[in-house]
C-alpha positions as CSV (number, residue, x, y, z in Angstrom):
1,Q,119.9,114.9,111.4
2,V,116.3,115.7,110.6
3,R,114.5,112.8,108.9
4,L,111.7,113.6,106.4
5,V,109.2,111.2,104.9
6,E,107.0,112.1,101.9
7,S,103.6,110.6,101.2
8,G,100.3,111.2,99.4
9,G,101.3,110.7,95.8
10,G,99.3,108.7,93.3
11,L,97.8,108.5,89.8
12,V,95.2,111.2,88.9
13,Q,93.6,112.5,85.8
14,P,94.4,115.9,84.3
15,G,92.4,118.5,86.3
16,G,92.4,116.4,89.4
17,S,93.9,117.0,92.8
18,L,96.3,115.5,95.3
19,R,97.6,116.5,98.7
20,L,101.2,115.5,99.6
21,S,102.5,115.4,103.2
22,C,106.0,115.6,104.6
23,A,106.4,114.2,108.1
24,A,109.4,115.5,110.1
25,S,111.2,113.6,112.8
26,T,111.8,116.8,114.8
27,N,109.6,119.7,115.8
28,L,108.6,121.4,112.5
29,K,108.4,124.8,114.4
30,T,112.2,124.7,114.8
31,I,112.8,124.5,111.0
32,G,112.9,127.9,109.5
33,V,112.4,127.1,105.8
34,M,110.8,124.0,104.3
35,A,110.3,123.3,100.6
36,W,108.9,120.9,98.0
37,Y,110.9,119.8,95.0
38,R,110.1,117.6,92.1
39,Q,112.0,115.7,89.4
40,A,110.5,114.4,86.2
41,P,112.1,111.5,84.3
42,G,115.1,112.8,82.4
43,N,114.9,116.3,84.0
44,E,116.7,118.0,86.8
45,R,115.2,118.4,90.2
46,E,113.4,121.7,90.5
47,L,112.0,123.8,93.4
48,V,108.2,123.8,93.5
49,A,107.4,125.8,96.6
50,S,108.8,126.9,99.9
51,I,107.4,128.1,103.2
52,T,109.0,129.8,106.2
53,A,108.3,129.2,109.9
54,V,106.0,132.3,110.0
55,G,104.1,131.3,106.8
56,A,105.7,133.3,104.0
57,T,105.5,131.3,100.8
58,N,107.1,131.2,97.3
59,Y,106.0,129.2,94.3
60,A,107.5,128.3,91.0
61,G,105.8,130.2,88.1
62,S,104.5,126.9,86.7
63,V,102.4,126.1,89.8
64,K,101.3,129.5,91.0
65,G,97.6,129.6,91.5
66,R,97.3,125.8,91.5
67,F,99.4,124.6,94.4
68,T,99.3,125.7,98.0
69,I,102.1,124.9,100.5
70,S,101.4,124.9,104.2
71,R,102.5,123.6,107.7
72,D,100.3,121.5,109.9
73,Y,101.7,121.8,113.5
74,T,99.1,119.4,114.9
75,K,100.4,116.6,112.7
76,N,103.9,118.0,112.5
77,T,103.8,117.9,108.7
78,M,104.4,120.2,105.7
79,D,101.8,119.7,103.1
80,L,101.3,120.6,99.4
81,Q,97.8,120.8,98.0
82,M,97.9,120.4,94.3
83,N,94.8,121.3,92.2
84,S,94.2,121.5,88.5
85,L,96.9,119.0,87.9
86,K,98.5,118.8,84.5
87,P,100.5,116.0,82.8
88,E,103.6,118.2,83.1
89,D,103.3,118.0,86.9
90,T,104.2,114.3,86.7
91,G,107.3,113.5,88.7
92,L,108.9,112.3,91.9
93,Y,108.2,114.8,94.7
94,F,110.6,115.4,97.6
95,C,110.5,117.7,100.6
96,N,113.6,119.2,102.3
97,S,114.7,122.0,104.7
98,Y,117.1,124.9,104.5
99,P,119.8,124.2,105.4
100,R,119.3,121.0,103.4
101,T,119.1,117.6,105.1
102,S,119.3,114.1,103.5
103,W,116.9,113.4,100.7
104,G,114.1,110.9,101.4
105,Q,112.5,108.4,99.0
106,G,110.0,110.9,97.6
107,T,106.5,110.3,96.5
108,Q,105.4,109.7,92.9
109,V,102.8,111.9,91.3
110,T,101.5,110.8,87.9
111,V,99.0,112.9,86.0
112,S,97.6,110.9,83.1
113,S,94.4,109.9,81.4
């Protein structure tokens, strides 16, 4: 089974930026669809963004224009560049594939003054 490890989270002020990375145990080129999800305390996990093997992307309406999802084949990672962060972006961020594999530990993003 594909193993995915998230990293890059942290504490930032509103308006700041973070770049998350998802490292894959297998060749990322063989995974057709990858995606980022997030879960805020007390809320359900939601889809943030997805990307196909050929680079087609989709974003949740709440992050359009602020987040950019990409694949880095040199590092074999899927990344999420997050700009203009808002307090409501706070949550535990996970990556996964389609079809879905096991969930990892996630990486915490906290946007606060």
